[in-house]
N, C-alpha and C positions, 0 to 999 in steps of 0.2 A: 504493500500500500504506500509506504514511504517512498519507494522507488518510483511508483507511478506519479506521485505528487511532484517529486523532484524533476521527472521528465517533462511534466506539464509546465512546471515553472520555467525550466530552461527553454522550452519552446516559446513561451510568452516573452521571455527576455530577448530571444533572438528576433522575434517578430517586432518587438518594440525598437530594437537597434536598427533594423531594416527600415522601419517607418521614419526614424529620425534622419537616417542617411537620405532617404527619398525626399523628405521635407526640405533638407538643406539643399539638395540638388535642384529642387523645384524653384528655389529662390533665384537661381541663375537662369532657369529656363523661362521664367515669366516674361521678360521683355521679348524673347523670340516668339513665344506663343502669341503675345499681344500683336506683334508685327504681322504674323501670319493671319490672324483674325482681321486685322486692318486691311491687308492686301486682299483677302477674300471678299471683303465688303465693297471693294472698289468696283465700279461699273454696274451694269444692269443685271447680268446673269448671276444667279445665286450660286453659292458654293454647293457642291454635291455632298450629301450626307453620306458617311461611310456606309457602304451597302451591307445589308444583313446577309450572312452566309446563305447561299442558295440551297434549298432543300432538294432532295433527290426527285427526279422527274416522276410524277405520278401518272401511270398509264391510263387510269380511269378518268382523271381530270383532263388529260391531253386528248383523249378520244372525244369527250363531250365538247371541249373547246373547238377541236378541229371540225366536228360535225356542225357546230353552230356557225363557224366561219364559212364553211362550204354552203350551208343553207342560206345564209345571209347574202353571199355573193350570187347565188342562183335566184334570189328574190323571194325565197320562202321565209319571210320574216317571222311568221308565227312559230314555225318549227325552230328557227334559230333562237328565239326568245325562250322557248321551252328548254332547249339544251343548255343555254347560258344560265338559266335559273338552276338547273341541276349542277352545272359546273361551279356556280358560286357557292352552293351548299357544300360541295366537295372541298373547295378551296378554304371555306370557313373551317371545315373539319380538320384540315391540315394546319390551319393558322399560318399559312404561307402568305406574307404581305404582298410579295411581287405578283403571285398568281391571283390573289383577291383583287388587287388593283387593276390588273390587266383584264380579268373577266368582267369586273364591274364596269370598266370603260366600254368594253364591247357590248355588254348588255344595254348600257345607256345609248350607244349608237343605234342599236336595234329599236329601242323604244322611241327614240327621236324619229327614226324612219317611219315608225308606226303611228306618229302623231301624239305620243304620250309624253309630252314635254316635262310635266311636273315630276313624274317618276324618273325620267331620264336625269333630271338635275339632281335628284336624291342620290342616284347611283354614281354620279360624277363626284359628289362630295365623298362618298365612300371610297371611290377610286383614288382621289387625291390623298386622303388620309393614309391609305395603305401603301400607295406608291412612295409617299414621303417616309413612312416607316421602313420601307425596303431600300431607301436611298436611291430611288429611281426618279426620273424626270416626270413632272406633272404637266408638261407643256401641251400635250395633245388634249388633255382634259379641258384646258382653257380654250383651245381652238374650237372644240365641240361646243363648249358653253357659249362661245361667241356666235356660232351658227344658230343655236337655239334662240338666243336673244334677238338675233337679226330676223329670224323667221316670225317672231312675235312683234316685230316693229320697235323693239327696244334698242335703238341704234346706239345711244350713249353707253348702255351696258355692254353692247357688243364691242365697242371700241375699247372699253376698259378691259374686257376679257382678252382682246388681242394684245393689249399692252402687257398683260400678265403672261401671256404665252411668249412674247418677245423677251421678257425678263427671265423666263425659265431656261434651264439648260436644255439643249436639244435631247430628244428621247433616243440617244445613241450611246454607245459605249465610250466614245471619246468625250473629253471634257472641254475641248476647244470649241471656239465659236464658228469656225469656218472650215472644219475638216483638218485641223492640225497644221495649217499653213502659217497663220499668224493670228494676232489678237483682234482682227477686224471682223465684226459680225455683219457687215453690210455686203450681201452677195453681189451688189452692183459695182463694188470697188475692190479690185484685186491688186491694185498697183503697189500697195505697201507690203505685200507678202514676201517673206524671205524664202530662199530655196529650202525645201524640205529634205531631210535625210533620205537617201534611197532605201527602198524596201525590195525584198525578193521573195519569190515563192508564195507560201500561204500567208506570210505577213503582208505581202503586197496586196493580195486579194482582200484580206480582212481590212486593210487600211482603205482601199477603194470603196468597200462597202460602207465603212464608217463615214467616209467623206460624202458619199452619195446620200447617206441618211441625213447628215447635217444640212447639205444643200437642199434636200427635199423639204426639210422642216422650215428652213428660212423662206423657201419658195411658197409654202403654204401660208406663212405669215403675210407675204407680199400679196398673195391672191385674196386673202381675207381683207386686207386694206383696200385692194382694188374694188371689191364688192361694196364696201361701205362708201367709198368715194363715188361709185356709180349710183348708189342709192340717193346720194345728195345731188346727182346730176353733174358732178364734176368729172367729165369724161377725160379731161387733160390729166388730172391726178390719177384717175383710175387707169388710164393707158400707161402712165409712167410706172405704176406698181406692176401692171401686167407685163410690161416689157422687162422689168427687173426679174420677175419670176421666170419668164421665158428664157432669158439669158442664163439664169442660174441652173436650169435643167437641160439646156440644149446639148450638153456633152454626155448626159446620162440617159439610159434607156428606161425611163419610168413612165410607162403608158398610162397608168392610173392618174398620175399627176398631170401628164400632158393632156388628158381628157378634161381635167378641171380647168386648165389654161384655155382650152377651146370654149368651154362653157362660159367663162368670164368674158372672153372676147366676144362671144355671141350677144351677151347681155349689154355690153358696151355699144355694139352696133345697133341694138334695139333702142337704146337711149338716144343714139344719133339719128334715129328714124331711118335705118338702113336694114330693113327686114330680109332682103335677099341675101346679103352678106351674113346676117345672123343665122339664117337657115343653113348656109354652107358650113358655118362653124358648128352648129348643132349636129349636122351630119358627120362631121369629123369626130366630134365627141363620141357619138354612138360607135363609130368604127374603132376608136381607141379603147373604149370601154370593153368591147368584145375582145380585142387583142389582149387586154389586161385581165380578162376573166371576170370582170365586174358586170355580170349580166343583169343584176338587179336594176341598174339605172338605165339600161338601154331603151326600154319603151318610153320612159319619160323624156329622154333626149329626142326620140323620134316624134313625140307629141309636140315638144317645143319647136322642132323643125317644121312640123306641119302647120302650126299656128303662124310661124314666121313667114312661110311660103304663102299662106292665105293672105296675110297682110301685104305681101309683095305682088299679089294678083296671079300667082302661079298655082292655080287650083290642081293642075295635073300632078305637080310635085307634092302638094299637100295631101292629095288622095293616096298617093303611093306611100307616104310616111305613115298616114293613119292606118293603112292596110297592114303595113309591117308591124306597127304597134299592136294591132288586133291579134295578129298571129302569135306574137310573143306572149300576150296575156292568155290566149287560148292554150298555148303550150304549157303555161303554168296552172291551168285549170281555173283561171279567173274569168269565167264566162261573162260576168256582169261588165267588167271593164272591157273585155274583148268586144262585146256587142256595142258598147258606146262608141268604140273606135270605128267599128263597121259603119254605124249610122253617120258618124262625122265624115268618114271617107266618102260615103254615098252622096252626102250633101255636096261635097266638093266635085264629085264626078258627074252628077246629073242635075244638081241644083234643087233636088227634091229630097227632103229629109224623110227617111223611113220612120214610120211611127211604130213604137214598141213600148208597151207599158212595163216599165221597170219596177218590179216589186221589191220591197226592202229586203226580204229574205230570198236570196238566189235559189234556194232549194225549192221554193214554191213556184218557180217559173213554169209556165205551161209551154212545152216545146212546140206545140202546134201553132202557137201565135206566129212563129217565125215563118211558117209554111207560106202564108200569103205574101210575106215580105219578099220571098224569093222570086216572085213574079217580075220584080224590077230587074232581075239579072237573067231572064229567060233567053234573051236573044244576044248572041255574040256577033259583034261587027268587027271590021278590020281597023277602024280608027282607034287612036290612043285611048280616048275616053271610055269606049265600050270594052276595051281590053281590061282596063281598070275594074269595070263593073264585073267582068267575068272572073277576075281574080278574087274580087270581094265575094262573089257567089260561092266560091270554094270555101272561103273562111266561114261564111254564114252557114253553109251546109254542115261543116264540121262542128260548129257550135251547136247546131240542132242535134247532131248525133250524140254529142257529149251530154246534152240535156235529156235526151231520150234514155241514155244509159243510166242517168241518175234516177 
């Protein structure tokens, strides 16, 4: 017993001596620590919190998240939300802050796409808290927050959120502001960059990926600023931000971001009352979305193109884009939206709107109602307009078959 007490006493004595040595050493470290804190506070970008050690990859969580991502890209938003809700429960069970933050952000994006803005904002708060705990960037959460605010007409809030995104570190592994070249975070100004150290092999590939990530993030900020400026009718400022984003990504093959560039360009042309040019940009947006695998947005880009061509007096092009949008919605088993596109296309092709009573519950549709509408497509002619009608007849018949099957 005495030996045990003596051992315990000696351990406490050793611990106390170590504490005193560390305390004395800390006195000399304090100025250095203060200097580091001061340097970290300089500028807009916040310092990165030391990251939490990453947990082992969880196969169940990864499967749910991957399924949600694929379904969202395909346009099946309801299924994506279901899988992300399951994924967030799994991430909570693991108490993994990085996974919780990432899944919460993706769930917020799905909810925003589904028009559930209030719930989306709640999940963005959860995402920011957990990403901060994990030492990860919260920049993307502020960009999505700005999109939500802009969609609700809260322009000043949207601007504040964009400023927060610009002050956040890029959501990339590197801590630099422009891909490791120099301390300049303006993607339009590369003149002050010093020569970077050469990389080789896998290191070079990783460095290029990191650089592309930072460039893409800065480009998204410029595009967000362009949208806000265009909302105010300031096409000069909007065009300047757009050009800045375009230059930032011109050397990188990022089709999803390039599609957003085309979308912003189209809206600027609409503000300038140039609908024909806007329609062309919306067409290019749809092509780039398909190349990027972001199929969810394609029919909406086609609808915007159709509306722009209508304003430009090109009913033939408008009818074609409505027809394509109808086919996409039909392929997703969204017959209600598909039929609305068919009726819009027919109005462009013939000048006569097909009448169809749209009931609130699609499952209650009577497929026989469409039968009489098909009379408008009975005759095929050789000129362009009636070719469009014939193509629309195919889509209408397929919609009828789908409703019959239900």
